[in-house]
C-alpha positions as CSV (number, residue, x, y, z in Angstrom):
1,M,0.0,0.0,0.0
2,P,1.6,3.3,-1.1
3,Q,2.4,5.7,1.7
4,K,0.3,8.9,1.9
5,S,2.1,12.2,1.3
6,P,2.4,14.4,4.4
7,L,0.1,17.4,4.5
8,V,2.3,19.6,6.7
9,T,5.6,20.3,5.0
10,P,8.3,23.0,5.4
11,V,7.0,24.6,2.2
12,L,3.5,24.8,3.7
13,I,4.8,26.3,6.9
14,G,7.0,28.8,5.1
15,G,4.2,29.9,2.8
16,C,1.8,30.3,5.7
17,L,4.2,32.5,7.6
18,I,4.9,34.8,4.6
19,I,1.2,35.2,3.8
20,L,0.4,35.8,7.5
21,L,2.8,38.7,7.8
22,S,2.0,40.2,4.4
23,F,-1.8,40.1,5.0
24,A,-1.5,41.4,8.6
25,V,-0.1,44.6,7.3
26,R,-2.4,44.8,4.2
27,A,-5.6,44.2,6.3
28,S,-4.8,47.1,8.6
29,F,-5.1,49.9,6.1
30,G,-8.8,50.6,6.8
31,V,-7.8,51.5,10.4
32,F,-5.8,54.4,9.1
33,Q,-8.7,56.0,7.1
34,I,-9.9,58.3,9.9
35,P,-6.5,59.2,11.5
36,I,-4.9,60.2,8.2
37,A,-8.0,62.1,7.0
38,E,-8.3,64.0,10.3
39,E,-4.6,64.9,10.4
40,F,-4.6,66.5,7.0
41,G,-8.3,67.5,6.7
42,W,-8.8,65.4,3.7
43,P,-12.2,64.2,2.4
44,R,-12.7,60.4,2.8
45,A,-12.2,59.9,-0.9
46,E,-8.5,60.8,-0.9
47,F,-7.1,58.0,1.2
48,S,-9.7,55.7,-0.2
49,L,-8.2,56.3,-3.6
50,A,-4.8,55.5,-2.2
51,I,-6.1,52.1,-1.0
52,A,-7.9,51.6,-4.2
53,I,-4.7,52.2,-6.2
54,Q,-2.9,49.7,-3.9
55,N,-5.5,47.1,-4.8
56,L,-5.2,47.8,-8.5
57,A,-1.4,47.7,-8.4
58,W,-1.7,44.4,-6.5
59,G,-3.8,43.1,-9.3
60,I,-1.5,44.3,-12.1
61,G,1.5,43.0,-10.2
62,Q,0.2,39.5,-9.5
63,P,0.6,38.0,-13.0
64,I,3.9,39.9,-13.4
65,F,5.3,38.4,-10.2
66,G,3.9,35.0,-11.2
67,A,5.8,35.2,-14.4
68,I,9.0,36.4,-12.6
69,A,8.8,33.5,-10.2
70,E,8.3,31.0,-13.1
71,R,11.1,32.6,-15.1
72,F,13.7,33.6,-12.5
73,G,12.8,31.6,-9.4
74,D,10.4,31.9,-6.5
75,R,12.9,33.4,-4.0
76,K,13.9,36.3,-6.3
77,A,10.2,37.2,-6.8
78,L,9.6,37.1,-3.0
79,I,12.6,39.2,-2.2
80,L,11.7,41.8,-4.8
81,G,8.1,41.9,-3.5
82,A,9.2,42.3,0.1
83,L,11.6,45.2,-0.8
84,M,8.9,47.0,-2.8
85,Y,6.4,46.6,0.0
86,A,8.8,47.9,2.8
87,I,10.0,50.8,0.7
88,G,6.5,51.8,-0.1
89,L,5.5,51.8,3.6
90,V,8.6,53.8,4.6
91,L,8.1,56.5,2.0
92,S,4.4,56.6,2.8
93,A,5.3,57.5,6.4
94,G,6.8,60.7,5.2
95,A,4.0,61.6,2.7
96,T,1.9,64.7,3.4
97,L,-0.1,65.1,0.2
98,P,-2.9,62.8,-1.2
99,I,-1.1,62.3,-4.5
100,Q,2.0,61.1,-2.6
101,H,0.1,58.5,-0.8
102,Q,-1.7,57.5,-3.9
103,L,1.4,57.1,-6.0
104,L,3.3,55.3,-3.2
105,E,0.5,52.7,-2.9
106,I,1.6,51.5,-6.3
107,L,4.8,50.3,-4.6
108,V,2.9,48.8,-1.7
109,G,0.5,47.0,-4.1
110,F,3.3,45.5,-6.1
111,G,4.9,44.4,-2.8
112,I,1.7,42.7,-1.8
113,A,1.7,40.9,-5.2
114,G,5.2,39.7,-4.7
115,T,4.6,38.3,-1.2
116,G,1.0,37.3,-1.7
117,F,-1.3,34.5,-3.0
118,G,-0.1,34.4,-6.6
119,V,3.5,33.4,-5.8
120,I,2.9,31.5,-2.6
121,L,-0.1,29.4,-3.8
122,A,1.9,28.4,-6.9
123,I,4.8,27.2,-4.8
124,V,2.6,25.3,-2.4
125,G,0.6,23.9,-5.3
126,R,3.8,22.5,-6.9
127,A,5.1,21.1,-3.7
128,T,1.9,19.3,-2.7
129,S,0.5,16.0,-3.8
130,D,-2.7,15.8,-5.8
131,E,-4.7,14.5,-2.8
132,N,-3.5,17.2,-0.5
133,R,-3.5,20.2,-2.9
134,S,-6.9,21.6,-2.3
135,I,-6.7,21.5,1.5
136,S,-3.1,22.8,1.4
137,L,-4.2,25.8,-0.6
138,G,-7.0,26.3,1.9
139,I,-4.6,26.3,4.8
140,V,-2.3,28.9,3.1
141,T,-5.3,31.0,2.5
142,A,-6.4,30.6,6.1
143,A,-3.0,32.0,7.1
144,G,-4.0,35.2,5.3
145,S,-7.0,35.3,7.5
146,A,-4.8,34.8,10.6
147,G,-2.9,37.9,9.5
148,Q,-6.2,39.7,9.3
149,I,-7.0,38.6,12.8
150,V,-4.0,40.3,14.2
151,G,-3.3,43.1,11.7
152,A,-6.2,45.6,12.3
153,P,-6.3,45.3,16.1
154,F,-2.5,45.5,16.2
155,A,-2.6,48.7,14.1
156,E,-5.3,50.1,16.4
157,F,-3.2,49.3,19.5
158,L,-0.1,50.9,18.0
159,L,-2.1,54.0,17.0
160,G,-2.9,54.4,20.7
161,L,0.8,54.6,21.5
162,M,2.3,56.4,18.6
163,T,1.6,58.3,15.3
164,W,0.4,56.5,12.2
165,Q,3.8,57.4,10.6
166,A,5.6,55.3,13.2
167,V,3.2,52.4,12.7
168,F,4.0,52.4,9.0
169,L,7.7,52.1,9.8
170,I,7.1,49.2,12.2
171,F,5.1,47.5,9.5
172,A,7.9,47.9,7.0
173,G,10.2,46.1,9.4
174,I,7.7,43.3,9.8
175,I,7.5,42.8,6.0
176,L,11.3,42.6,5.7
177,L,11.2,39.7,8.2
178,T,9.6,37.5,5.5
179,V,13.0,37.0,3.8
180,L,14.0,34.9,6.9
181,V,11.4,32.3,5.8
182,L,12.8,31.8,2.3
183,P,15.0,28.7,3.1
184,L,11.8,26.7,3.8
185,L,10.4,27.3,0.3
186,K,12.0,24.5,-1.7
187,A,9.3,23.5,-4.2
188,P,10.0,21.1,-7.1
189,P,8.8,22.3,-10.6
190,M,6.0,19.7,-10.5
191,A,4.7,19.6,-14.0
192,S,3.7,16.9,-16.5
193,K,5.7,16.3,-19.7
194,A,3.0,17.9,-21.7
195,E,3.0,21.0,-19.4
196,I,6.8,21.3,-19.7
197,E,6.7,21.2,-23.4
198,E,4.0,23.9,-23.6
199,S,5.2,27.5,-23.7
200,M,3.6,30.2,-21.6
201,G,2.2,31.8,-24.7
202,Q,0.6,28.5,-25.8
203,I,-1.1,27.9,-22.4
204,L,-2.3,31.5,-22.2
205,K,-3.7,31.3,-25.7
206,K,-5.6,28.2,-24.8
207,A,-6.9,29.7,-21.5
208,F,-8.0,32.9,-23.1
209,K,-10.0,30.9,-25.7
210,D,-11.7,28.8,-23.0
211,P,-15.1,30.3,-22.0
212,S,-14.6,28.7,-18.5
213,F,-11.5,30.9,-17.9
214,T,-13.5,34.0,-18.8
215,L,-16.3,33.0,-16.4
216,I,-13.7,32.5,-13.6
217,F,-12.2,35.9,-14.4
218,V,-15.6,37.6,-14.3
219,G,-16.7,35.8,-11.2
220,F,-13.7,36.8,-9.2
221,F,-14.5,40.5,-9.7
222,S,-17.2,40.6,-7.0
223,C,-14.9,38.8,-4.5
224,G,-12.4,41.7,-4.9
225,Y,-15.1,44.4,-4.7
226,Q,-16.6,43.0,-1.4
227,L,-13.3,42.2,0.3
228,A,-11.5,45.4,-0.6
229,F,-14.5,47.6,0.3
230,I,-15.0,46.0,3.7
231,T,-11.3,46.0,4.5
232,A,-10.9,49.7,3.6
233,H,-14.3,51.1,4.8
234,F,-15.9,48.7,7.3
235,P,-14.0,50.1,10.4
236,A,-15.1,53.6,9.4
237,L,-18.7,52.4,8.6
238,V,-19.0,50.7,12.0
239,T,-17.4,53.8,13.8
240,E,-20.0,56.1,12.3
241,M,-23.1,54.1,11.5
242,C,-23.3,51.5,14.3
243,G,-25.4,52.1,17.4
244,P,-23.7,52.7,20.7
245,I,-22.1,50.0,22.8
246,V,-24.2,49.8,26.0
247,P,-22.3,49.9,29.3
248,G,-22.6,46.6,31.0
249,S,-23.0,44.7,27.7
250,M,-20.8,41.7,26.9
251,L,-18.7,43.7,24.4
252,H,-18.3,46.6,26.9
253,N,-17.3,44.2,29.7
254,I,-14.5,42.7,27.5
255,G,-13.0,46.1,26.8
256,I,-14.7,47.0,23.5
257,T,-16.2,50.3,24.6
258,S,-16.3,52.4,21.4
259,T,-17.5,51.8,17.9
260,S,-14.0,52.6,16.5
261,T,-12.6,49.7,18.5
262,L,-15.5,47.5,17.4
263,G,-14.7,48.4,13.8
264,A,-11.1,47.2,14.1
265,V,-12.3,44.1,16.0
266,A,-14.8,43.4,13.3
267,I,-12.0,43.0,10.7
268,S,-10.3,40.6,13.2
269,L,-13.5,38.6,13.6
270,I,-13.8,38.3,9.9
271,G,-10.3,36.9,9.8
272,L,-10.9,34.5,12.7
273,A,-14.1,33.1,11.1
274,N,-12.3,32.7,7.8
275,V,-9.5,30.5,9.2
276,V,-12.2,27.9,9.6
277,G,-14.0,28.9,6.4
278,T,-11.0,28.6,4.1
279,I,-9.8,25.3,5.5
280,M,-13.3,23.9,5.2
281,A,-13.6,25.2,1.6
282,G,-10.3,23.6,0.7
283,W,-11.4,20.3,2.2
284,L,-14.8,20.4,0.4
285,G,-13.0,21.2,-2.8
286,T,-11.6,17.6,-2.6
287,K,-15.1,16.2,-2.3
288,F,-17.4,18.3,-4.5
289,P,-17.2,20.3,-7.8
290,K,-15.5,23.5,-7.1
291,K,-17.8,25.6,-9.3
292,Y,-20.9,24.7,-7.3
293,L,-19.0,25.5,-4.0
294,L,-18.0,28.9,-5.4
295,A,-21.6,29.6,-6.5
296,L,-22.8,28.7,-3.0
297,I,-20.2,30.9,-1.3
298,Y,-21.2,34.0,-3.5
299,T,-24.8,33.3,-2.8
300,G,-24.2,33.2,1.0
301,R,-22.2,36.5,0.8
302,T,-25.0,38.2,-1.1
303,I,-27.6,37.2,1.4
304,A,-25.5,38.2,4.4
305,A,-24.7,41.6,2.9
306,A,-28.3,42.3,2.0
307,M,-29.6,41.3,5.5
308,F,-26.9,43.4,7.2
309,I,-27.9,46.7,5.4
310,L,-31.6,46.0,5.6
311,F,-31.6,46.0,9.4
312,P,-30.5,48.7,11.9
313,I,-26.7,48.5,12.4
314,T,-26.0,47.5,16.0
315,P,-23.0,46.0,17.8
316,L,-24.8,42.6,17.6
317,T,-25.4,42.8,13.9
318,V,-21.8,43.9,13.3
319,V,-20.5,40.8,15.2
320,V,-23.0,38.4,13.5
321,F,-22.2,39.8,10.0
322,S,-18.5,39.7,10.7
323,V,-18.6,36.0,11.6
324,V,-20.9,35.0,8.7
325,M,-19.0,37.0,6.1
326,G,-15.7,35.9,7.6
327,S,-16.6,32.2,7.1
328,L,-17.0,33.0,3.4
329,W,-14.3,35.6,3.1
330,L,-11.3,34.0,1.4
331,A,-13.0,30.6,0.9
332,T,-13.1,31.5,-2.8
333,V,-9.3,31.5,-3.0
334,P,-8.4,27.8,-2.6
335,L,-11.3,26.9,-4.8
336,T,-10.5,29.4,-7.5
337,S,-6.7,28.7,-7.5
338,G,-7.3,24.9,-7.2
339,L,-9.8,25.1,-10.2
340,I,-7.2,26.9,-12.3
341,A,-4.5,24.3,-11.4
342,Y,-6.9,21.5,-12.2
343,L,-8.1,22.9,-15.5
344,Y,-4.8,24.3,-16.9
345,G,-2.0,22.5,-15.1
346,L,0.6,23.5,-12.5
347,R,3.4,24.8,-14.8
348,Y,2.0,28.3,-15.3
349,M,-0.5,28.3,-12.4
350,G,1.1,31.4,-10.9
351,T,0.6,33.5,-14.1
352,L,-2.9,32.2,-14.8
353,Y,-4.0,32.8,-11.3
354,G,-2.4,36.2,-11.4
355,I,-4.5,37.1,-14.5
356,V,-7.7,36.0,-12.8
357,F,-6.7,37.8,-9.7
358,F,-6.4,41.0,-11.7
359,S,-10.2,40.9,-12.1
360,H,-10.4,40.5,-8.3
361,Q,-8.4,43.6,-7.9
362,L,-10.3,45.6,-10.5
363,G,-13.3,44.8,-8.3
364,G,-11.3,45.9,-5.3
365,F,-10.3,49.1,-6.9
366,L,-13.9,49.9,-7.8
367,G,-15.2,49.0,-4.3
368,V,-12.7,51.2,-2.5
369,V,-13.0,54.2,-4.8
370,L,-16.8,54.1,-4.9
371,G,-16.8,53.7,-1.1
372,G,-15.0,56.9,-0.6
373,W,-16.7,58.8,-3.4
374,M,-20.2,57.8,-2.5
375,Y,-19.6,58.4,1.2
376,D,-18.5,62.0,0.4
377,L,-21.6,62.4,-1.9
378,Y,-24.3,60.8,0.3
379,G,-22.8,60.9,3.8
380,D,-23.0,57.1,4.3
381,Y,-22.1,53.8,2.7
382,S,-25.6,52.4,1.9
383,A,-25.6,52.9,-1.9
384,V,-22.2,51.4,-2.5
385,W,-23.1,48.5,-0.2
386,W,-26.0,47.6,-2.4
387,I,-23.8,47.6,-5.5
388,G,-21.8,45.0,-3.7
389,V,-24.9,42.9,-3.2
390,G,-25.6,43.0,-6.9
391,V,-22.2,42.0,-8.1
392,G,-22.1,39.2,-5.5
393,A,-25.3,37.8,-7.0
394,L,-23.8,38.0,-10.5
395,S,-20.8,36.0,-9.4
396,A,-23.0,33.3,-8.0
397,V,-24.6,32.9,-11.4
398,V,-21.6,33.0,-13.7
399,H,-19.8,30.1,-12.0
400,L,-22.5,27.6,-12.8
401,P,-21.7,27.1,-16.6
402,I,-18.0,26.5,-16.0
403,N,-16.8,23.2,-17.6
404,E,-14.9,21.6,-14.7
405,K,-12.8,19.2,-16.9
406,P,-9.1,19.7,-17.6
407,L,-8.5,21.6,-20.8
408,N,-6.2,18.9,-22.2
409,D,-8.7,16.2,-21.6
410,R,-11.4,18.2,-23.4
411,A,-9.0,18.6,-26.3
412,A,-8.3,14.9,-26.4
413,V,-12.0,14.0,-26.5
414,A,-12.6,16.6,-29.2
């Protein structure tokens, strides 16, 4: 009887650590919305645009860093990403004009791309056996949620002790620590003979002609819209739109006495619930068709978002929404990346996932920009929230027609 491949490997551990640190910093940017706007007297749209540009640069950088990793090596791509991330944060700490923050977020966005899912998921995917791949991708994605658990509350804690500029410098140092993990990331170039013989141009041409790839690309858009909008604006939304925390209530008794603190904790709760959600999604991806799981996740998100905005926003509804949305938060990532690996092979998984992720970040850009613009226009986030409900419903529908059969197998049958 053949011995089963181990699930926990040095590559999996190293990938989780890098994703955790990278996403801890990335998930904290919404906490800086109000402090930065108040210091400089900016409208909400200014720093929102900076975060939106970060998301767009992240999306543009993802296929670029995927290609760099596949051409020059994983470690070089990760080192370049960490340096760009840290430099962007250091320079942002000295920025005093909106345009400076907005331009510097291009560096930060490319840095996130170089230390994020596109590169790490491809490494873990190549280093993992077929039977463990889906759950391994889920565990790595869950590490991003773990970063989210600690990132926003840690930023809120530091802001109580020092300026936001000093916090940015500390975060730059944290990002540079990721290079210490690189010795763990020894992944073989796991690819079939057919995949090795195919050039990147050939596989990209096949993918672009495949309607299923287009559907995956379109479907990932709403994921980016919802996640980026909530990460960037939910702490401020909770601070300003949530009912008061009653003295003597459970939240008050555990030290959450203001809606601003609750806003930061909400991001952490989303991350905590998503640790379970992403691992479960990865496991379910080994049992059921991934396209149906994705459709269910987007349906659940759509219902949760609609229910949240229809009812008065209270501390209880914030907590309930955070847990429900969190369980579905990054659950799409192991399923989407696993689907791409299954349909198109492992050889250029990083580049193909990066291209699909660009759609995710286009949605993120729109969600963050509309959030700031429509807040300044209407004084709250209700209108932009309902747009998110609509695009979530669209994503639930477009995943259903995906042909979940490897592209080469389809070609052989044809």
